[in-house]
C-alpha positions as CSV (number, residue, x, y, z in Angstrom):
1,X,-76.3,-50.2,-152.4
2,X,-77.3,-47.1,-150.4
3,X,-79.6,-47.7,-147.4
4,X,-81.7,-44.7,-148.6
5,X,-82.9,-46.8,-151.6
6,X,-84.0,-49.8,-149.6
7,X,-87.4,-48.4,-148.5
8,X,-88.2,-47.6,-152.2
9,X,-87.1,-51.0,-153.3
10,X,-89.4,-52.5,-150.7
11,X,-92.4,-51.0,-152.5
12,X,-92.0,-53.7,-155.2
13,X,-92.7,-56.7,-153.0
14,X,-93.3,-55.8,-149.3
15,X,-96.9,-54.7,-149.4
16,X,-98.2,-57.8,-151.1
17,X,-96.0,-60.1,-149.0
18,X,-97.1,-58.5,-145.7
19,X,-100.7,-58.5,-146.9
20,X,-100.5,-62.3,-147.5
21,X,-99.1,-62.9,-144.0
22,X,-101.7,-60.7,-142.3
23,X,-104.6,-62.2,-144.2
24,X,-103.5,-65.8,-143.3
25,X,-103.1,-64.9,-139.6
26,X,-106.5,-63.1,-139.7
27,X,-108.3,-66.2,-141.1
28,X,-106.5,-68.5,-138.7
29,X,-107.7,-66.3,-135.8
30,X,-111.3,-65.6,-136.7
31,X,-112.3,-68.8,-138.6
32,X,-114.0,-71.3,-136.3
33,X,-112.9,-74.9,-136.3
34,X,-114.6,-76.8,-139.1
35,X,-115.6,-73.8,-141.0
36,X,-114.0,-73.3,-144.5
37,X,-111.7,-70.4,-145.0
38,X,-112.5,-68.0,-147.9
39,X,-110.9,-69.3,-151.0
40,X,-108.6,-67.1,-153.2
41,X,-110.6,-65.5,-155.9
42,X,-113.9,-65.5,-154.0
43,X,-115.7,-62.2,-153.4
44,X,-115.1,-62.3,-149.6
45,X,-111.4,-63.1,-150.0
46,X,-110.9,-60.3,-152.6
47,X,-112.7,-57.8,-150.3
48,X,-110.6,-58.7,-147.3
49,X,-107.3,-58.6,-149.3
50,X,-108.2,-55.2,-150.8
51,X,-108.8,-53.7,-147.3
52,X,-105.7,-55.2,-145.8
53,X,-103.5,-54.1,-148.7
54,X,-104.8,-50.5,-148.5
55,X,-103.9,-50.5,-144.8
56,X,-100.5,-52.0,-145.4
57,X,-99.7,-49.4,-148.1
58,X,-100.7,-46.5,-145.9
59,X,-98.7,-47.9,-143.0
60,X,-95.6,-48.4,-145.2
61,X,-96.0,-44.8,-146.6
62,X,-95.8,-43.4,-143.1
63,X,-92.9,-45.7,-142.2
64,X,-90.9,-44.6,-145.3
65,X,-91.3,-40.9,-144.3
66,X,-90.3,-41.8,-140.7
67,X,-87.3,-43.7,-142.0
68,X,-86.2,-40.6,-144.0
69,X,-86.5,-38.4,-140.9
70,X,-84.5,-40.9,-138.9
71,X,-81.7,-41.0,-141.5
72,X,-81.6,-37.2,-141.3
73,X,-81.3,-37.3,-137.6
74,X,-78.5,-39.9,-137.8
75,X,-76.6,-37.7,-140.3
76,X,-76.9,-34.7,-138.1
77,X,-75.8,-31.2,-139.1
78,X,-73.3,-28.5,-138.0
79,X,-75.7,-27.1,-135.4
80,X,-76.2,-30.5,-133.7
81,X,-72.4,-31.2,-133.9
82,X,-71.6,-28.0,-132.0
83,X,-74.7,-28.3,-129.8
84,X,-76.1,-24.8,-130.6
85,X,-79.5,-23.5,-131.6
86,X,-80.3,-22.4,-135.2
87,X,-80.5,-18.7,-134.3
88,X,-77.2,-18.6,-132.4
89,X,-74.9,-15.6,-133.0
90,X,-71.2,-15.6,-133.8
91,X,-70.3,-15.2,-130.1
92,X,-72.2,-18.3,-129.1
93,X,-70.6,-20.3,-131.9
94,X,-67.0,-19.3,-130.9
95,X,-67.7,-20.0,-127.2
96,X,-69.1,-23.4,-127.9
97,X,-66.2,-24.3,-130.2
98,X,-63.7,-23.3,-127.6
99,X,-65.3,-25.6,-125.0
100,X,-65.4,-28.5,-127.4
101,X,-61.8,-27.9,-128.7
102,X,-60.6,-28.0,-125.1
103,X,-62.0,-31.5,-124.7
104,X,-61.4,-33.0,-128.1
105,X,-58.1,-31.4,-129.2
106,X,-55.7,-34.0,-130.6
107,X,-52.8,-32.8,-128.3
108,X,-54.8,-34.0,-125.3
109,X,-55.1,-37.6,-126.6
110,X,-52.2,-40.0,-125.9
111,X,-53.3,-43.2,-127.6
112,X,-52.5,-43.3,-131.4
113,X,-55.8,-44.8,-132.5
114,X,-57.8,-42.4,-130.4
115,X,-55.6,-39.6,-131.5
116,X,-56.5,-40.2,-135.2
117,X,-60.2,-40.3,-134.4
118,X,-59.8,-37.1,-132.4
119,X,-58.0,-35.3,-135.2
120,X,-60.8,-36.2,-137.6
121,X,-63.5,-35.0,-135.2
122,X,-61.6,-31.8,-134.4
123,X,-61.3,-31.0,-138.2
124,X,-65.0,-31.5,-138.5
125,X,-65.6,-29.2,-135.6
126,X,-63.4,-26.6,-137.1
127,X,-65.2,-26.9,-140.5
128,X,-68.5,-26.4,-138.8
129,X,-67.3,-23.3,-137.0
130,X,-65.8,-21.8,-140.1
131,X,-68.9,-22.4,-142.1
132,X,-71.3,-21.0,-139.6
133,X,-69.2,-17.9,-138.9
134,X,-69.2,-17.0,-142.6
135,X,-72.6,-15.3,-143.3
136,X,-72.6,-16.4,-147.0
137,X,-71.6,-20.0,-146.3
138,X,-74.1,-20.2,-143.4
139,X,-76.9,-18.9,-145.7
140,X,-75.9,-21.6,-148.3
141,X,-75.5,-24.4,-145.7
142,X,-79.0,-23.7,-144.2
143,X,-80.6,-24.1,-147.6
144,X,-78.5,-26.6,-149.6
145,X,-76.8,-28.6,-146.8
146,X,-73.4,-30.2,-146.9
147,X,-73.4,-30.1,-150.8
148,X,-72.4,-26.5,-150.7
149,X,-69.0,-27.3,-149.2
150,X,-68.0,-28.5,-152.6
151,X,-69.0,-25.2,-154.3
152,X,-65.6,-23.5,-153.7
153,X,-66.0,-21.2,-156.7
154,X,-69.0,-19.4,-155.1
155,X,-68.1,-16.1,-153.4
156,X,-71.4,-14.5,-152.7
157,X,-75.0,-15.3,-151.8
158,X,-76.0,-14.6,-155.4
159,X,-73.5,-17.2,-156.6
160,X,-74.7,-19.8,-154.2
161,X,-78.3,-19.3,-155.1
162,X,-77.7,-19.5,-158.9
163,X,-75.5,-22.5,-158.6
164,X,-77.9,-24.2,-156.2
165,X,-80.8,-23.8,-158.5
166,X,-78.8,-25.1,-161.5
167,X,-77.6,-28.0,-159.3
168,X,-81.1,-29.2,-158.4
169,X,-83.1,-28.2,-161.5
170,X,-82.1,-31.2,-163.7
171,X,-83.7,-33.6,-161.2
172,X,-87.0,-31.7,-161.3
173,X,-86.9,-31.4,-165.1
174,X,-86.2,-35.1,-165.5
175,X,-89.0,-36.0,-163.1
176,X,-91.5,-33.7,-165.0
177,X,-90.5,-35.3,-168.4
178,X,-90.9,-38.8,-166.9
179,X,-94.4,-38.0,-165.6
180,X,-95.4,-36.6,-169.0
181,X,-94.0,-39.7,-170.8
182,X,-95.7,-42.2,-168.5
183,X,-99.0,-40.2,-168.8
184,X,-98.8,-40.3,-172.6
185,X,-98.1,-44.1,-172.5
186,X,-101.2,-44.7,-170.4
187,X,-99.4,-45.3,-167.0
188,X,-100.1,-43.5,-163.8
189,X,-103.6,-42.4,-164.9
190,X,-105.2,-42.7,-161.4
191,X,-104.3,-39.6,-159.4
192,X,-102.6,-37.9,-162.3
193,X,-103.9,-34.4,-161.3
194,X,-102.7,-34.8,-157.7
195,X,-99.2,-35.9,-159.0
196,X,-98.9,-32.7,-161.1
197,X,-100.2,-30.6,-158.3
198,X,-97.8,-32.1,-155.7
199,X,-94.9,-31.6,-158.1
200,X,-95.8,-28.0,-158.7
201,X,-96.2,-27.4,-154.9
202,X,-92.8,-29.0,-154.3
203,X,-91.1,-26.7,-156.8
204,X,-92.8,-23.7,-155.2
205,X,-91.7,-24.8,-151.8
206,X,-88.1,-25.2,-152.9
207,X,-87.9,-21.8,-154.6
208,X,-89.7,-20.1,-151.7
209,X,-87.4,-21.8,-149.0
210,X,-84.2,-21.2,-150.9
211,X,-84.6,-17.6,-151.9
212,X,-85.9,-16.3,-148.6
213,X,-83.4,-14.4,-146.4
214,X,-84.6,-16.2,-143.3
215,X,-86.2,-19.7,-142.8
216,X,-89.9,-20.0,-143.7
217,X,-92.3,-19.0,-140.9
218,X,-94.2,-22.3,-141.1
219,X,-90.9,-24.1,-140.3
220,X,-89.8,-21.9,-137.4
221,X,-93.3,-21.3,-135.9
222,X,-95.1,-24.6,-136.6
223,X,-93.0,-27.6,-137.5
224,X,-90.0,-27.1,-135.3
225,X,-92.0,-26.2,-132.1
226,X,-94.1,-29.3,-132.7
227,X,-90.9,-31.5,-133.0
228,X,-89.3,-29.9,-129.9
229,X,-92.4,-30.3,-127.7
230,X,-93.9,-33.6,-128.8
231,X,-91.0,-35.6,-130.2
232,X,-87.3,-36.3,-129.6
233,X,-86.4,-35.2,-133.2
234,X,-84.2,-32.1,-133.3
235,X,-85.5,-29.0,-135.2
236,X,-85.2,-29.0,-139.0
237,X,-83.1,-26.8,-141.1
238,X,-84.5,-25.6,-144.4
239,X,-82.4,-28.1,-146.5
240,X,-83.6,-30.9,-144.2
241,X,-87.2,-29.9,-144.7
242,X,-86.7,-30.0,-148.5
243,X,-85.1,-33.5,-148.3
244,X,-88.1,-34.8,-146.4
245,X,-90.5,-33.1,-148.8
246,X,-88.8,-34.7,-151.9
247,X,-88.8,-38.1,-150.3
248,X,-92.4,-37.8,-149.1
249,X,-93.6,-36.7,-152.6
250,X,-91.7,-39.6,-154.3
251,X,-93.1,-42.1,-151.8
252,X,-96.6,-40.6,-152.3
253,X,-96.3,-41.1,-156.0
254,X,-95.4,-44.8,-155.5
255,X,-98.2,-45.3,-153.0
256,X,-100.7,-43.7,-155.4
257,X,-99.7,-46.1,-158.2
258,X,-100.5,-49.0,-155.9
259,X,-103.6,-47.5,-154.3
260,X,-105.3,-46.5,-157.5
261,X,-106.4,-49.9,-158.7
262,X,-107.6,-50.7,-155.2
263,X,-109.7,-47.6,-154.7
264,X,-111.4,-47.8,-158.0
265,X,-114.9,-49.4,-158.1
266,X,-114.6,-53.1,-159.0
267,X,-115.5,-53.9,-162.6
268,X,-118.4,-56.4,-163.0
269,X,-117.1,-59.8,-163.9
270,X,-118.1,-61.1,-167.4
271,X,-119.8,-64.4,-167.2
272,X,-117.9,-67.4,-168.6
273,X,-121.1,-69.3,-169.6
274,X,-121.2,-70.1,-173.3
275,X,-124.8,-68.9,-173.5
276,X,-124.0,-65.5,-172.0
277,X,-124.4,-62.6,-174.5
278,X,-122.2,-59.5,-174.3
279,X,-124.4,-56.4,-174.6
280,X,-121.7,-54.7,-176.7
281,X,-121.5,-57.6,-179.1
282,X,-125.3,-57.7,-179.3
283,X,-125.3,-54.0,-180.2
284,X,-122.7,-54.4,-182.9
285,X,-124.7,-57.3,-184.3
286,X,-127.8,-55.2,-184.5
287,X,-126.0,-52.5,-186.3
288,X,-124.6,-55.0,-188.8
289,X,-128.1,-56.4,-189.5
290,X,-129.6,-52.9,-190.0
291,X,-126.8,-52.0,-192.4
292,X,-127.4,-55.2,-194.4
293,X,-131.1,-54.5,-194.5
294,X,-130.5,-51.1,-195.9
295,X,-128.1,-52.5,-198.5
296,X,-130.5,-55.2,-199.6
297,X,-133.3,-52.7,-200.0
298,X,-131.0,-50.5,-202.2
299,X,-130.0,-53.5,-204.4
300,X,-133.7,-54.5,-204.8
301,X,-134.6,-51.0,-205.8
302,X,-131.8,-51.1,-208.5
303,X,-133.2,-54.5,-209.8
304,X,-136.7,-53.1,-210.0
305,X,-135.7,-50.0,-211.8
306,X,-136.3,-51.4,-215.4
307,X,-139.9,-52.3,-214.7
308,X,-140.7,-49.2,-212.5
309,X,-144.2,-48.0,-213.5
310,X,-145.1,-51.1,-215.6
311,X,-147.8,-53.0,-213.6
312,X,-147.8,-56.0,-216.0
313,X,-144.0,-56.2,-215.9
314,X,-144.0,-56.0,-212.1
315,X,-146.7,-58.8,-211.9
316,X,-144.6,-61.1,-214.2
317,X,-141.4,-60.3,-212.1
318,X,-143.2,-61.2,-208.9
319,X,-144.4,-64.5,-210.4
320,X,-140.9,-65.4,-211.6
321,X,-139.4,-64.5,-208.2
322,X,-142.1,-66.6,-206.5
323,X,-141.3,-69.6,-208.8
324,X,-137.6,-69.1,-208.1
325,X,-138.1,-69.1,-204.4
326,X,-140.1,-72.3,-204.5
327,X,-137.7,-74.1,-206.8
328,X,-134.4,-72.9,-205.2
329,X,-135.3,-72.3,-201.6
330,X,-138.3,-74.3,-200.4
331,X,-137.6,-77.5,-202.4
332,X,-133.9,-77.4,-201.5
333,X,-134.7,-77.2,-197.8
334,X,-133.6,-80.5,-196.2
335,X,-136.8,-81.0,-194.2
336,X,-139.0,-80.3,-197.3
337,X,-137.0,-82.8,-199.4
338,X,-137.1,-85.4,-196.6
339,X,-140.9,-85.0,-196.3
340,X,-141.3,-85.4,-200.1
341,X,-139.1,-88.5,-200.1
342,X,-141.2,-90.1,-197.3
343,X,-144.4,-89.3,-199.2
344,X,-143.1,-90.8,-202.4
345,X,-141.9,-93.9,-200.6
346,X,-145.4,-94.6,-199.3
347,X,-147.0,-94.7,-202.8
348,X,-148.2,-98.1,-203.8
349,X,-145.9,-99.9,-206.2
350,X,-147.5,-99.9,-209.7
351,X,-150.3,-97.5,-208.6
352,X,-151.6,-95.2,-211.3
353,X,-150.6,-91.6,-211.3
354,X,-152.8,-89.6,-208.9
355,X,-153.5,-92.6,-206.6
356,X,-153.6,-91.9,-202.9
357,X,-150.7,-93.2,-200.7
358,X,-151.3,-96.1,-198.4
359,X,-151.5,-95.6,-194.7
């Protein structure tokens, strides 16, 4: 597995793992003897874990970008190999190559093992000189890196540009399609605008950097002077800047997917008490009751339609409805029936009808 993928794989488990360690060490250091530590799930524990996790994610984001820059430095480039600045001319390239060839030429090495290494190193030096002395290849190398060495069919700057854009465009198209699909499926909702904006800016940076006849001014006048004066990192070529930008954007997308749930305001917890009433359920219940009341009124109106305008008929209907309610509702009530049973049980045995009950 490539070492370049390890930092991205680490995003799946390292932030939570390191957060657990730091939180345990923090509680062990600040909790006094005899005092209870915050229990998992408690508001204090959750607040501390959220803050630590946000700090760990930001720190790992910076580390991933630093690690990508470190890998670029280890890989080097033709300018570092020859020990020449980026704006050197043909004369400076030839002069430096002659001095290095005088030291590392295979004919000057006697040991067989060292001779094989020296031959490989000399061939690499010769490839670097030939590439940088050819204006078209130098233009393509500065913008596309060592990948252009395999594009043997290109014979002009125009050919290198067209093939380079076709070479890298599928990765951008695939990334855009993936972002759209994940957005439609409901994933990556938090920070979606910033993801699209960062992707568009990356595409503009790539096109701007590749199509310019010279390196971008912000690279030669801002980034590289900063690296030379304040760090030990060598100045960046345009293709190295683009590699760092791609990895930084990808890392930022992963960090946003983990920071989103942490930066959102916490949702109020729903009480687990059986007597708690959900406001939404109460609102739905009120709507159902209102709908049933309207339907009952409509049905009653349909039943009263045959006697509408007939006062005598309405009076008789009300009497029958009252009698029905008494017979089928009141008397069927368990409490009413129980009371009537107790009253009948207290009547004197053999008493005439209408006699009072005994106390």
